[in-house]
N, C-alpha and C positions, 0 to 999 in steps of 0.2 A: 540390651544396644545403650540403655539411659547412661554407663557407667563414664561414657563416650562423650568426649567435647561437641559442641550443637554443630562444628562444620563436619565432622566426623560422620557424626548422625545423619545429617542432611546429603551427605556423597552417598554414603551407604542407602538412605530411602533410593536417592533417585538409581540407582546400578539397579535392585531390585524392582522398580517400577518398570525401568527401562527392558530386564529381563521378561517380566508377567504383560509387559506392553506385547512384546514381538513375539511370547508366544500367541497372545492373543488374534493380533493381526493376520499372522500366518494361517489360520481358522476361520477368520473372516473373509480372507482374500479365496475364499470357497463358495462363498455366499454366492446367491443368485438376486437378479433383479427383482424378486418380487421380495426375497425375503429383507434384502434390505431395505426396500421403502416402507415394509412394515417396521422397523426398526427405527428409522429416520421419522415417520411419521407417529411413533408413540413418543420422539423425546421431541419432537415440535407441540404435541400437546401439554407435555409435562412443562417445557418452556414457557407455556400462554397461562397456564395454571399460575405456575410458582411467579407471573413477570413482576407480580405487586411486593412481593417478599423478596426479591430478588434486588430489585430498583432499592426498595428501604435499606436494607443492610449495604447494601453499595457508598449509599449515601452516609449512612450512620457510622461508616466504620474510616471513611474516607476524606468527607467533608467535602466532596465535590461534586458539585450538580445539584439540579432535583429530581425527586423523587417522580413524578408524572413523566419528563421525559426521559429516565432513564426508563419505567414500563415503558414508553414506546422504542427505544431503539430496544430493549430486550426481545419485545414483539418484532420489527424489522429482521431482527437476529433469526428469528422463528419460523413463524407465518407468512410475512412475507417475504422472505429468503424459499422459503419451499415453494411456495409457488411461481415463484420466477426459477429453479433447479428441478420439480418435479421431472421436468419429461427431458432434462439432459440426459444423454447418453454417459455411464462410464462403465460401463461392466461389458462384456463378450464384445460380438462387431457392432462397431458403433457409426462406421461409414463403408459404403461398398460403392468404387467406382468401377462402373460397368466398360466404357470405354475404355478404359487403362488398366482394364484387370488387375486393381490392386482391393484388398480387401485388409481393413483398420481395426486392429482388436487394442481393445482396452486395459490393462494391468494396475492393480493397484502399486501407488509407491511402498507402501510398507507400513512404519511406523514413523509418526512425526512429533516433531515436537516443538508444542506453541507456547511460543514467550507472548503474555500478557500486561499489559499496563495499567496503570491505577484509577486511571482518567475513565476507560470503558473495560469495568471491569467483567462483569456476568454477560452485557453482551457481545463483545468477543470473547469469552469462551463458551459460549453458546454457539454463535459460527464457526467457528472452528472446527469443535465435536461435530457439527452438523455435518459440514461438511468433507469433514475428516472420513467419513463411516459413510454420505454417499459414495465415494471413492472408494470405498471396500480399504480403509488406513484405520490402522489404531493412532490414537494422540494423548503426550504425554505434558502436562502443563508446568510451566517453570511461572508459579506468581510472582506478581512485583510484593517485596515484602510489606507496602503499606495498605493492600489489598488482597492479602492472602485471604483470610476468613472468608468474603465473599465471592472469591472466585474457585476458592476449594468447593462453598457450599453448589456453585454449580457448576462446576464437574461433574460432583456427589451428585445432584439431580439426573443429569445429563446420562451418567454411568448406568446410574439405577436405571432409568428411562430404556437403553438400548441393553441389557441384559434382559427386562422384563419381558421384551419384544425377541430374545433371542442369542442375542450377542455373546462372545465369552467373555468369561468375567479377564477383568483386567483390561479391555481392548480402550478407556478411557481413565484416564490418571492423573494424580494433579501434588504435586511437593508437598508435603504439608511443612516442612519447614527449612522456607525457601534462604537459598545465602547465594553470592558469586560464587563461591568453590564449588555451589552443588548446580547450579546453571552452568559453569563451564563443562564439569563431568560431561550432565547432559547432552551436552554438545558435542560430545567428546564419544560418548557412547558409540560401540558399533551397532548397535541394535537401533539407533536412528539412519533415518533415511534420509529425511528431510527437515528442516526448519524453518517456520512459520515465525516470524517475528514483527510482532507490532508494540514500537516504544521509541525511546528513546535514542538520537541518532547514535550514541556509545553504545549500547545495547545492537541496534542493527547490523552496527559494522564489526562487531564482534562475530555474529550470524555467520556474514559472509566470511571469516578468517577462521571457522571452524573447520574447513576442508571437505565440508560436505554441501550439496543440493540445499540452499534457500531461499526463501522467499523475503523479500523486509521491506519497510516502507520510510519515508524519509518525512521529513518536519512539511509544513505545508506553507507558512507564511503571505494567504491568500489573498489576492489584492481585487478590491471588488469598484470597478470603473461605471461611474453613473455617467451615461452618454448624453448628448444636449440634445436630443431626440426622446430619451427615454419618459416613461409614461412617472414622476419623481414620487408622487403619494406610493403606488404601487412598489417601486424599486425600495425607497425607503423603509416601509413595511416588512418585506421580505428581506430584507439587510437584519432588520432590528429584529425579527423572529429568528434568524437563523443565528446571531450572534448572543443570543440571546437563548437559544437553548442548549440546556443541559447546562448553562451558565457557560460558553462556549469550550466544552472539553474537546469537541471532535477535532481532528487537524484538518480538516477541510474550511471549518469557519473561517470568516474573512477577520481581515487582520488590519487591513488600511480601504481606506473609503478615496476614490481617485472622484475630482468631480470637475465639471469645466468653469470658467470664469464665470463662462454669460450666464449660468444657471447656477453659481454660488450659493445665493441671497437666501433661491427659493430651496433648496438645498438643504442647508441652515436649518432654516425657518420650519420644513417637513420634519427635520430629527427632532427636533425641540417640541414639534407639534405631539411627536409619535414618540416622548420619552427621552430622547437622544440631551446627555448634557454637553456642551464647549466646555470642558474648562480652558482655564485661561497662562499662559504663560509658567508660573508660580506653582498654578495647581498639577500643572501635566511636569513639570518636574520632581515635585512631590510623588508623583504616583509614581512615575519611574521609578523612582528610587527604590520607592519598595516592593515593587514589581521585578527586579530586576537582582540576582546576585553571580559575584563574579564574575563580569561582565554582562553578559546579556542570558544567561541561563537566567529561567526562569524563576522564583520563588514560590516555594510547592506550596505555601501557605496561604497564597493568593490562587493558585489554579482553580478552574469553575467557579469562583467565589462572585456573590452579587456586588454591583457598583458600590451600596452600602457599606457592606463587608470591608473591598478597596478604599472608599473614601474615610470611612473610622481610621485603617491604619493607616492613611496617608494624614492624616492630620487634619482633613477638609471637609468645608460643610457643600453636600448638595441638596436640592430641594425632594422634596418627599415623591414619590410615582417615579425617580429615575429610572430605565432600562436598562442604560450601556450610557460610560466615556468615552467620550471623545478630546483626542489632545491635537492640535494642528505641528506638524512638521513639514520642515523646508528642506530634508533631504534623508538617505539613506545612508546607513552604516553607526559607527560606534557615537560620534555627534550627537544620531537621532533614534536612542533608543527606542524608541514605539514604532520605528522600523524593524521591528523585530517581531517575531511568533509571539501572540501572547494568548495560549487557549485559556480566557477567561471574558470577564465583559468591558473590555477597554478595546476600542480601534482608534488606529492614527489619522489624520484626515488630512489629506492634501490639496491642491487649489493648483492647475495650469490652461495654459492659455487654448490648445487644443488636442485633436485625437492622438498626432506625432507627439506633442509632451506628454500626454499619458501612457502612448508605447513607451518610450523609454524609459519613465521612472515604473512603470510595470515591471520590464523586463529586471533592473534593481533592485526591486525588492524580490522578485524571485532569486535571486543570484544573489542574497542578502539571507537565504535561508528556506528558499521552498522552490527551487528550481527541480521542473519534471512535474509536479503534485495538480494544484487546478487554479484556475483563474476564471472570474465573476465579471461579468458584463451585462448593463441595463440598458438596453439599446433597440429600437423600431428598426432600425437602419442594417438589411441583412449583409451587404457590402462589408458596412463596419466588423461585424461578428468575424467574417472572413477574415478580414486583414489580422485582427487580436488571436485568431486560428494558427497565426503563423507564430506567436509567444512561444519560449517554451517551457510548455504545460502539457499535460494528457486529457484533462479535463476542460473542456470550457462551459461554462454553464452559463444560460443565455436565461435571463428574467427570471431569476430564481434564488432564493437562498443556497449559498453554494455548500452551508451544513447539510441538510436537508439533499442538496442536488449531488450532490458528490456521491452520497452514500446509498441514492438511487431510491430515496423514498419519494420527490418531486419527481426523478426526471427518468428516461427510460434507461440508465446505466441497470447494470446487475446491484442486487443491494448487498452491502460489504461493508465488514468494517475492519478492510484489511485495504488496502486503496496505493496499488502499484505507482512509483515513479519514474521506471524506464530506467536509461543508461544514462539518462542528465541526472540523477538523483540519485543514483547510485544504487538500483535496482534492479533486479532482476525482469520484471513485467511493468508492466505500464496499465494492466489490463484493475480491474474489480476483483481480485482475486476470488476464484469460485472452487468448484470441486473438478473442475474442465485442468485444472492447473496440476490437480493433486495426481493423476493416472500419469502412467508411462502408454503411451501407444506404437503394438507392432504391428508389423506389414507385411501383410501376404502379397506377393507380386509373380503376375505369372509373362511369364517372356512371350513378345508383342512387334519382337525383333528379329529379325535372320542375320545373324551374326558370325554364321558358318562359311560361307561362301570366302575363297582365298582374293587376293588382291592380284590384278591384272599385273600390276607397275612391278618391274623386275628390278631389284637396285644391281646395282655394279658390283662386284664383289672385287673388297681393297687388294690391294695388291702389298708385300710390304716393303720398305722403303729401298731396298738394294734394289729389290728388280725394277723399281718406276727407276731409278738411276740408271742401270742396265740400258733399258729400255730406250731413256731420252739417248743416251749415247750410242745405241746402236742409231738411230736417227739422226743423230748429227751425221757421222761416220756417212750412211747413202746421202744425204743432202750435198755433203762434198766431195765424193765421189760423181753426182748428179754434174753437179759444176764444172768440175774438170775436164770430165768427157764432153762438153760440149764447147769448153777452151779450144779442144786437142793438146791441152798437156798429161793428158791420161788414155 
């Protein structure tokens, strides 16, 4: 195949992976719960052992993020995930309703296609591999070209671990020659039963237009509102820890901080004390000019980078020890570039008069590229939490960093690296995606109501139009004769 053009080689490889994956998935569909758990446990063990190697490889290849944080993500996608899904029923009878005499039985979806982003390459590959196998599915990965080495390595490790524990060969595969034609071919392959897409908006939309079931996610653009009753030092600490985690590569990370005028000076002072640098208007314009290309598409060279790298690229000077850059904005949209999603260590900063203005601004930011995803609020007022729970998002994260909160590291949400945005965000689910989304459920239903009794209501037999006219005429004649008899004329 070496004599063929790269794109043709890529397409042919994709077809071969899909055929092998489908054959393996058909075999895996016959495994029992004990066999599947043994396989998943071994995958988790191998992911844990290789977490550091994979993290270093991802940073080396992409330049995004921090090794120590990617290690944490790899462990969240394996060990923490397993603790969360260990008892999730995905095989055989998963529920029985004795009152209504219903039995629910889980069946696998089949062969999945996993689209993997460059921002979270190894953790997302580990995550999707484990939830796929937990639900008795195979999976073939289409990697982002800029992170193909790290994604391929993670997929190889997961495949080897699965096979070692008894899974069939080919159950997890990865395209080694990624290309757009190959991705499109894999989406259309008859062997693929469902697509799980994590990546840019264009790729996710493409997955949904492939003509088969898909689970996709949208962008974040998460607002973080520090309400007047908040514990300000703690709120700022949470936001900085969240935004600097892996240098902001997770889509659930904060994108804008909103504060009320009455606590503005305290919040600014606390940010500066904890490593925030407030850029002046000129510096903000320089940074924004470097952050975005072609409108508000982010410059890939500054995704997941430290403030120092960003400052150098923009030609501005910042103090030693800065952890995050903040730029004040007065509105949302094209004239206010920091109002868009920024998967790096830069935050927009807004000042409002009260919570009502914060409401309106939050909705504006969400509609500017984050609808359905997540919202963060720092407050001691539960009524305020419930007020903001009405906003158009599916994760309202309270008194926690939105990065760690959204992926389930600091909250009770399910650990996940695929965060649904619901129909508001163009997604088929609003959940943190897990193995329960990767099964079909069939139902055994016993008859519990007697529908054999005949109705006692009899419907008159309709007469043809001619018979109806004749009957009316006879009635009229009878009435006329009766009248004439009474008058003595007949």
